[in-house]
mmCIF file of the C-alpha atoms, coordinates in Angstrom:
data_MODEL
# 
_entry.id   MODEL 
# 
loop_
_atom_site.group_PDB 
_atom_site.id 
_atom_site.type_symbol 
_atom_site.label_atom_id 
_atom_site.label_alt_id 
_atom_site.label_comp_id 
_atom_site.label_asym_id 
_atom_site.label_entity_id 
_atom_site.label_seq_id 
_atom_site.pdbx_PDB_ins_code 
_atom_site.Cartn_x 
_atom_site.Cartn_y 
_atom_site.Cartn_z 
_atom_site.occupancy 
_atom_site.B_iso_or_equiv 
_atom_site.pdbx_formal_charge 
_atom_site.auth_seq_id 
_atom_site.auth_comp_id 
_atom_site.auth_asym_id 
_atom_site.auth_atom_id 
_atom_site.pdbx_PDB_model_num 
ATOM 1   C CA . MET A 1 1   ? -238.377 -46.598 150.016 1.00 0.00 ? 1   MET A CA 1 
ATOM 2   C CA . LYS A 1 2   ? -239.689 -44.732 146.867 1.00 0.00 ? 2   LYS A CA 1 
ATOM 3   C CA . ILE A 1 3   ? -236.347 -45.393 144.972 1.00 0.00 ? 3   ILE A CA 1 
ATOM 4   C CA . VAL A 1 4   ? -236.971 -49.124 145.312 1.00 0.00 ? 4   VAL A CA 1 
ATOM 5   C CA . LYS A 1 5   ? -240.437 -48.769 143.833 1.00 0.00 ? 5   LYS A CA 1 
ATOM 6   C CA . TYR A 1 6   ? -239.098 -46.933 140.971 1.00 0.00 ? 6   TYR A CA 1 
ATOM 7   C CA . ILE A 1 7   ? -236.211 -49.413 140.271 1.00 0.00 ? 7   ILE A CA 1 
ATOM 8   C CA . ILE A 1 8   ? -238.859 -52.227 140.343 1.00 0.00 ? 8   ILE A CA 1 
ATOM 9   C CA . PHE A 1 9   ? -241.146 -50.220 138.100 1.00 0.00 ? 9   PHE A CA 1 
ATOM 10  C CA . PHE A 1 10  ? -238.319 -49.731 135.493 1.00 0.00 ? 10  PHE A CA 1 
ATOM 11  C CA . LEU A 1 11  ? -237.053 -53.335 135.946 1.00 0.00 ? 11  LEU A CA 1 
ATOM 12  C CA . ILE A 1 12  ? -240.410 -54.504 134.934 1.00 0.00 ? 12  ILE A CA 1 
ATOM 13  C CA . ILE A 1 13  ? -240.704 -52.319 131.765 1.00 0.00 ? 13  ILE A CA 1 
ATOM 14  C CA . ASN A 1 14  ? -237.296 -52.728 130.643 1.00 0.00 ? 14  ASN A CA 1 
ATOM 15  C CA . PHE A 1 15  ? -237.212 -56.627 130.922 1.00 0.00 ? 15  PHE A CA 1 
ATOM 16  C CA . GLY A 1 16  ? -240.690 -56.669 129.747 1.00 0.00 ? 16  GLY A CA 1 
ATOM 17  C CA . SER A 1 17  ? -239.532 -54.831 126.686 1.00 0.00 ? 17  SER A CA 1 
ATOM 18  C CA . LEU A 1 18  ? -236.636 -57.190 126.134 1.00 0.00 ? 18  LEU A CA 1 
ATOM 19  C CA . ALA A 1 19  ? -239.176 -60.270 126.321 1.00 0.00 ? 19  ALA A CA 1 
ATOM 20  C CA . LEU A 1 20  ? -241.408 -58.654 123.736 1.00 0.00 ? 20  LEU A CA 1 
ATOM 21  C CA . GLY A 1 21  ? -238.511 -57.770 121.562 1.00 0.00 ? 21  GLY A CA 1 
ATOM 22  C CA . SER A 1 22  ? -237.292 -61.427 122.003 1.00 0.00 ? 22  SER A CA 1 
ATOM 23  C CA . TRP A 1 23  ? -240.649 -62.700 121.074 1.00 0.00 ? 23  TRP A CA 1 
ATOM 24  C CA . LEU A 1 24  ? -240.905 -60.329 117.910 1.00 0.00 ? 24  LEU A CA 1 
ATOM 25  C CA . MET A 1 25  ? -237.512 -61.838 116.570 1.00 0.00 ? 25  MET A CA 1 
ATOM 26  C CA . GLU A 1 26  ? -238.675 -65.413 116.953 1.00 0.00 ? 26  GLU A CA 1 
ATOM 27  C CA . ASN A 1 27  ? -235.619 -67.588 116.738 1.00 0.00 ? 27  ASN A CA 1 
ATOM 28  C CA . GLY A 1 28  ? -233.651 -64.599 115.098 1.00 0.00 ? 28  GLY A CA 1 
ATOM 29  C CA . PRO A 1 29  ? -230.024 -65.516 115.789 1.00 0.00 ? 29  PRO A CA 1 
ATOM 30  C CA . MET A 1 30  ? -230.578 -69.335 115.410 1.00 0.00 ? 30  MET A CA 1 
ATOM 31  C CA . THR A 1 31  ? -232.337 -69.001 111.876 1.00 0.00 ? 31  THR A CA 1 
ATOM 32  C CA . PRO A 1 32  ? -230.606 -70.226 108.759 1.00 0.00 ? 32  PRO A CA 1 
ATOM 33  C CA . TRP A 1 33  ? -230.857 -66.696 107.314 1.00 0.00 ? 33  TRP A CA 1 
ATOM 34  C CA . TYR A 1 34  ? -228.791 -65.142 110.130 1.00 0.00 ? 34  TYR A CA 1 
ATOM 35  C CA . GLN A 1 35  ? -226.407 -68.012 110.373 1.00 0.00 ? 35  GLN A CA 1 
ATOM 36  C CA . SER A 1 36  ? -225.671 -67.509 106.710 1.00 0.00 ? 36  SER A CA 1 
ATOM 37  C CA . LEU A 1 37  ? -224.868 -63.867 106.879 1.00 0.00 ? 37  LEU A CA 1 
ATOM 38  C CA . ASN A 1 38  ? -221.302 -62.655 106.865 1.00 0.00 ? 38  ASN A CA 1 
ATOM 39  C CA . GLN A 1 39  ? -220.910 -61.359 110.234 1.00 0.00 ? 39  GLN A CA 1 
ATOM 40  C CA . ALA A 1 40  ? -218.278 -59.230 111.865 1.00 0.00 ? 40  ALA A CA 1 
ATOM 41  C CA . PRO A 1 41  ? -215.262 -61.051 113.277 1.00 0.00 ? 41  PRO A CA 1 
ATOM 42  C CA . TRP A 1 42  ? -215.897 -59.279 116.728 1.00 0.00 ? 42  TRP A CA 1 
ATOM 43  C CA . THR A 1 43  ? -219.365 -60.710 116.861 1.00 0.00 ? 43  THR A CA 1 
ATOM 44  C CA . PRO A 1 44  ? -219.569 -61.938 120.450 1.00 0.00 ? 44  PRO A CA 1 
ATOM 45  C CA . PRO A 1 45  ? -220.836 -65.657 121.111 1.00 0.00 ? 45  PRO A CA 1 
ATOM 46  C CA . GLY A 1 46  ? -224.495 -66.089 121.666 1.00 0.00 ? 46  GLY A CA 1 
ATOM 47  C CA . TRP A 1 47  ? -224.598 -66.366 125.306 1.00 0.00 ? 47  TRP A CA 1 
ATOM 48  C CA . PHE A 1 48  ? -222.883 -62.890 125.701 1.00 0.00 ? 48  PHE A CA 1 
ATOM 49  C CA . PHE A 1 49  ? -226.120 -61.152 124.424 1.00 0.00 ? 49  PHE A CA 1 
ATOM 50  C CA . GLY A 1 50  ? -228.301 -62.314 127.418 1.00 0.00 ? 50  GLY A CA 1 
ATOM 51  C CA . VAL A 1 51  ? -225.545 -61.346 129.925 1.00 0.00 ? 51  VAL A CA 1 
ATOM 52  C CA . ALA A 1 52  ? -225.063 -58.062 128.274 1.00 0.00 ? 52  ALA A CA 1 
ATOM 53  C CA . TRP A 1 53  ? -228.693 -57.269 128.156 1.00 0.00 ? 53  TRP A CA 1 
ATOM 54  C CA . THR A 1 54  ? -229.265 -58.225 131.736 1.00 0.00 ? 54  THR A CA 1 
ATOM 55  C CA . LEU A 1 55  ? -226.431 -55.990 133.094 1.00 0.00 ? 55  LEU A CA 1 
ATOM 56  C CA . ILE A 1 56  ? -227.552 -53.131 130.708 1.00 0.00 ? 56  ILE A CA 1 
ATOM 57  C CA . MET A 1 57  ? -231.249 -53.478 131.922 1.00 0.00 ? 57  MET A CA 1 
ATOM 58  C CA . VAL A 1 58  ? -230.397 -53.517 135.665 1.00 0.00 ? 58  VAL A CA 1 
ATOM 59  C CA . CYS A 1 59  ? -228.207 -50.455 135.390 1.00 0.00 ? 59  CYS A CA 1 
ATOM 60  C CA . PHE A 1 60  ? -230.474 -48.590 133.048 1.00 0.00 ? 60  PHE A CA 1 
ATOM 61  C CA . SER A 1 61  ? -233.383 -49.233 135.465 1.00 0.00 ? 61  SER A CA 1 
ATOM 62  C CA . ILE A 1 62  ? -231.457 -47.881 138.293 1.00 0.00 ? 62  ILE A CA 1 
ATOM 63  C CA . TYR A 1 63  ? -230.512 -44.859 136.424 1.00 0.00 ? 63  TYR A CA 1 
ATOM 64  C CA . LEU A 1 64  ? -234.080 -44.292 135.262 1.00 0.00 ? 64  LEU A CA 1 
ATOM 65  C CA . ALA A 1 65  ? -235.264 -44.462 138.913 1.00 0.00 ? 65  ALA A CA 1 
ATOM 66  C CA . TYR A 1 66  ? -233.037 -41.795 140.062 1.00 0.00 ? 66  TYR A CA 1 
ATOM 67  C CA . LEU A 1 67  ? -233.502 -39.677 137.058 1.00 0.00 ? 67  LEU A CA 1 
ATOM 68  C CA . PHE A 1 68  ? -237.310 -39.763 137.191 1.00 0.00 ? 68  PHE A CA 1 
ATOM 69  C CA . LEU A 1 69  ? -237.223 -39.181 141.035 1.00 0.00 ? 69  LEU A CA 1 
ATOM 70  C CA . LYS A 1 70  ? -235.397 -35.951 140.330 1.00 0.00 ? 70  LYS A CA 1 
ATOM 71  C CA . SER A 1 71  ? -236.702 -34.774 137.122 1.00 0.00 ? 71  SER A CA 1 
ATOM 72  C CA . ASP A 1 72  ? -239.925 -36.344 135.879 1.00 0.00 ? 72  ASP A CA 1 
ATOM 73  C CA . SER A 1 73  ? -241.344 -34.448 132.821 1.00 0.00 ? 73  SER A CA 1 
ATOM 74  C CA . LYS A 1 74  ? -243.393 -35.274 129.696 1.00 0.00 ? 74  LYS A CA 1 
ATOM 75  C CA . LYS A 1 75  ? -240.130 -34.754 127.530 1.00 0.00 ? 75  LYS A CA 1 
ATOM 76  C CA . LEU A 1 76  ? -238.362 -37.359 129.653 1.00 0.00 ? 76  LEU A CA 1 
ATOM 77  C CA . ARG A 1 77  ? -241.243 -39.732 129.415 1.00 0.00 ? 77  ARG A CA 1 
ATOM 78  C CA . LEU A 1 78  ? -241.307 -39.488 125.685 1.00 0.00 ? 78  LEU A CA 1 
ATOM 79  C CA . ALA A 1 79  ? -237.649 -39.939 125.379 1.00 0.00 ? 79  ALA A CA 1 
ATOM 80  C CA . PHE A 1 80  ? -237.998 -43.016 127.656 1.00 0.00 ? 80  PHE A CA 1 
ATOM 81  C CA . ALA A 1 81  ? -240.944 -44.258 125.423 1.00 0.00 ? 81  ALA A CA 1 
ATOM 82  C CA . LEU A 1 82  ? -239.014 -43.685 122.325 1.00 0.00 ? 82  LEU A CA 1 
ATOM 83  C CA . GLN A 1 83  ? -236.084 -45.718 123.621 1.00 0.00 ? 83  GLN A CA 1 
ATOM 84  C CA . VAL A 1 84  ? -238.388 -48.568 124.473 1.00 0.00 ? 84  VAL A CA 1 
ATOM 85  C CA . PHE A 1 85  ? -240.108 -48.565 121.141 1.00 0.00 ? 85  PHE A CA 1 
ATOM 86  C CA . LEU A 1 86  ? -236.699 -48.522 119.242 1.00 0.00 ? 86  LEU A CA 1 
ATOM 87  C CA . ASN A 1 87  ? -235.233 -51.228 121.431 1.00 0.00 ? 87  ASN A CA 1 
ATOM 88  C CA . VAL A 1 88  ? -238.089 -53.460 120.878 1.00 0.00 ? 88  VAL A CA 1 
ATOM 89  C CA . ILE A 1 89  ? -238.687 -52.716 117.179 1.00 0.00 ? 89  ILE A CA 1 
ATOM 90  C CA . TRP A 1 90  ? -235.148 -53.235 116.181 1.00 0.00 ? 90  TRP A CA 1 
ATOM 91  C CA . ASN A 1 91  ? -235.623 -57.197 116.739 1.00 0.00 ? 91  ASN A CA 1 
ATOM 92  C CA . TYR A 1 92  ? -238.668 -57.165 114.604 1.00 0.00 ? 92  TYR A CA 1 
ATOM 93  C CA . VAL A 1 93  ? -237.215 -55.051 111.736 1.00 0.00 ? 93  VAL A CA 1 
ATOM 94  C CA . PHE A 1 94  ? -233.691 -56.874 111.759 1.00 0.00 ? 94  PHE A CA 1 
ATOM 95  C CA . PHE A 1 95  ? -234.471 -60.518 112.563 1.00 0.00 ? 95  PHE A CA 1 
ATOM 96  C CA . ASN A 1 96  ? -237.954 -60.983 111.760 1.00 0.00 ? 96  ASN A CA 1 
ATOM 97  C CA . GLN A 1 97  ? -238.306 -58.878 108.449 1.00 0.00 ? 97  GLN A CA 1 
ATOM 98  C CA . HIS A 1 98  ? -234.606 -58.982 107.555 1.00 0.00 ? 98  HIS A CA 1 
ATOM 99  C CA . PHE A 1 99  ? -234.500 -55.256 106.706 1.00 0.00 ? 99  PHE A CA 1 
ATOM 100 C CA . VAL A 1 100 ? -230.839 -54.807 107.934 1.00 0.00 ? 100 VAL A CA 1 
ATOM 101 C CA . SER A 1 101 ? -230.561 -51.321 106.496 1.00 0.00 ? 101 SER A CA 1 
ATOM 102 C CA . LEU A 1 102 ? -233.508 -50.112 108.432 1.00 0.00 ? 102 LEU A CA 1 
ATOM 103 C CA . GLY A 1 103 ? -232.397 -52.049 111.322 1.00 0.00 ? 103 GLY A CA 1 
ATOM 104 C CA . LEU A 1 104 ? -229.216 -50.022 111.108 1.00 0.00 ? 104 LEU A CA 1 
ATOM 105 C CA . VAL A 1 105 ? -231.361 -46.701 111.051 1.00 0.00 ? 105 VAL A CA 1 
ATOM 106 C CA . VAL A 1 106 ? -233.300 -47.925 114.122 1.00 0.00 ? 106 VAL A CA 1 
ATOM 107 C CA . ILE A 1 107 ? -230.152 -48.990 116.156 1.00 0.00 ? 107 ILE A CA 1 
ATOM 108 C CA . SER A 1 108 ? -228.283 -45.784 115.136 1.00 0.00 ? 108 SER A CA 1 
ATOM 109 C CA . THR A 1 109 ? -231.448 -43.741 116.368 1.00 0.00 ? 109 THR A CA 1 
ATOM 110 C CA . LEU A 1 110 ? -231.474 -45.678 119.648 1.00 0.00 ? 110 LEU A CA 1 
ATOM 111 C CA . THR A 1 111 ? -227.758 -45.096 120.122 1.00 0.00 ? 111 THR A CA 1 
ATOM 112 C CA . VAL A 1 112 ? -228.486 -41.263 119.740 1.00 0.00 ? 112 VAL A CA 1 
ATOM 113 C CA . VAL A 1 113 ? -231.325 -41.371 122.276 1.00 0.00 ? 113 VAL A CA 1 
ATOM 114 C CA . ILE A 1 114 ? -229.333 -43.160 124.813 1.00 0.00 ? 114 ILE A CA 1 
ATOM 115 C CA . PHE A 1 115 ? -226.361 -40.848 124.388 1.00 0.00 ? 115 PHE A CA 1 
ATOM 116 C CA . THR A 1 116 ? -228.661 -37.889 124.567 1.00 0.00 ? 116 THR A CA 1 
ATOM 117 C CA . PHE A 1 117 ? -229.985 -39.323 127.966 1.00 0.00 ? 117 PHE A CA 1 
ATOM 118 C CA . PHE A 1 118 ? -226.517 -39.442 129.088 1.00 0.00 ? 118 PHE A CA 1 
ATOM 119 C CA . PHE A 1 119 ? -225.462 -35.823 128.120 1.00 0.00 ? 119 PHE A CA 1 
ATOM 120 C CA . SER A 1 120 ? -228.705 -33.950 128.702 1.00 0.00 ? 120 SER A CA 1 
ATOM 121 C CA . ASN A 1 121 ? -229.302 -35.410 132.225 1.00 0.00 ? 121 ASN A CA 1 
ATOM 122 C CA . PHE A 1 122 ? -225.888 -35.740 133.564 1.00 0.00 ? 122 PHE A CA 1 
ATOM 123 C CA . LYS A 1 123 ? -226.070 -32.679 135.801 1.00 0.00 ? 123 LYS A CA 1 
ATOM 124 C CA . THR A 1 124 ? -229.591 -33.932 137.159 1.00 0.00 ? 124 THR A CA 1 
ATOM 125 C CA . VAL A 1 125 ? -228.139 -37.343 138.416 1.00 0.00 ? 125 VAL A CA 1 
ATOM 126 C CA . GLN A 1 126 ? -224.472 -36.911 138.263 1.00 0.00 ? 126 GLN A CA 1 
ATOM 127 C CA . ASN A 1 127 ? -222.562 -40.054 139.156 1.00 0.00 ? 127 ASN A CA 1 
ATOM 128 C CA . LYS A 1 128 ? -225.769 -42.167 138.461 1.00 0.00 ? 128 LYS A CA 1 
ATOM 129 C CA . SER A 1 129 ? -225.193 -41.173 134.835 1.00 0.00 ? 129 SER A CA 1 
ATOM 130 C CA . TYR A 1 130 ? -222.402 -43.680 134.653 1.00 0.00 ? 130 TYR A CA 1 
ATOM 131 C CA . LEU A 1 131 ? -224.839 -46.511 135.000 1.00 0.00 ? 131 LEU A CA 1 
ATOM 132 C CA . LEU A 1 132 ? -225.432 -45.692 131.367 1.00 0.00 ? 132 LEU A CA 1 
ATOM 133 C CA . LEU A 1 133 ? -221.986 -46.625 130.131 1.00 0.00 ? 133 LEU A CA 1 
ATOM 134 C CA . PRO A 1 134 ? -222.785 -50.232 129.642 1.00 0.00 ? 134 PRO A CA 1 
ATOM 135 C CA . TYR A 1 135 ? -225.683 -49.361 127.502 1.00 0.00 ? 135 TYR A CA 1 
ATOM 136 C CA . MET A 1 136 ? -223.680 -46.904 125.565 1.00 0.00 ? 136 MET A CA 1 
ATOM 137 C CA . VAL A 1 137 ? -220.794 -49.125 124.865 1.00 0.00 ? 137 VAL A CA 1 
ATOM 138 C CA . TRP A 1 138 ? -223.071 -52.087 123.825 1.00 0.00 ? 138 TRP A CA 1 
ATOM 139 C CA . LEU A 1 139 ? -225.015 -49.928 121.381 1.00 0.00 ? 139 LEU A CA 1 
ATOM 140 C CA . LEU A 1 140 ? -221.692 -48.910 119.733 1.00 0.00 ? 140 LEU A CA 1 
ATOM 141 C CA . ILE A 1 141 ? -220.844 -52.489 119.329 1.00 0.00 ? 141 ILE A CA 1 
ATOM 142 C CA . ALA A 1 142 ? -224.260 -53.541 118.262 1.00 0.00 ? 142 ALA A CA 1 
ATOM 143 C CA . THR A 1 143 ? -224.472 -50.599 115.714 1.00 0.00 ? 143 THR A CA 1 
ATOM 144 C CA . SER A 1 144 ? -221.077 -51.783 114.291 1.00 0.00 ? 144 SER A CA 1 
ATOM 145 C CA . LEU A 1 145 ? -222.355 -55.420 113.988 1.00 0.00 ? 145 LEU A CA 1 
ATOM 146 C CA . ASN A 1 146 ? -225.442 -54.236 112.208 1.00 0.00 ? 146 ASN A CA 1 
ATOM 147 C CA . ALA A 1 147 ? -223.402 -51.930 109.957 1.00 0.00 ? 147 ALA A CA 1 
ATOM 148 C CA . TYR A 1 148 ? -220.937 -54.774 109.090 1.00 0.00 ? 148 TYR A CA 1 
ATOM 149 C CA . ILE A 1 149 ? -223.878 -56.947 108.103 1.00 0.00 ? 149 ILE A CA 1 
ATOM 150 C CA . VAL A 1 150 ? -225.389 -54.074 105.870 1.00 0.00 ? 150 VAL A CA 1 
ATOM 151 C CA . LEU A 1 151 ? -221.871 -53.472 104.286 1.00 0.00 ? 151 LEU A CA 1 
ATOM 152 C CA . TYR A 1 152 ? -220.808 -57.060 103.668 1.00 0.00 ? 152 TYR A CA 1 
ATOM 153 C CA . ASN A 1 153 ? -223.987 -58.918 102.668 1.00 0.00 ? 153 ASN A CA 1 
# 
């Protein structure tokens, strides 16, 4: 089945991107720098991030498989590549370099990209678009967490 091959392909890319982002942030959330920041009261516990990203990337991979099977284009490939880049680079910018304001720009741009995926491709994959909802909700939360750090540190 072609759909299974596409899902596996996107799972490899998406989880590989998460691994690269994790490597680039080094010990990010465990560093004294991050621990000393004034963080938002709604910051989830550390274990939640792994659970959230696992769910997000599984759903996103399934969504992408259906989308690319129906509508593969250079524009779509570029949008996906931009999403991968932004998702990976945020870890480096925020946790490794401590550029929290630039991190807010990066994560805000990523949020726009994912919302654009949802709205511009909804007719193409219809109900499969709802697989993007966990990603969309998480990006709104993550953007608010980053914004809080910018504003209160």
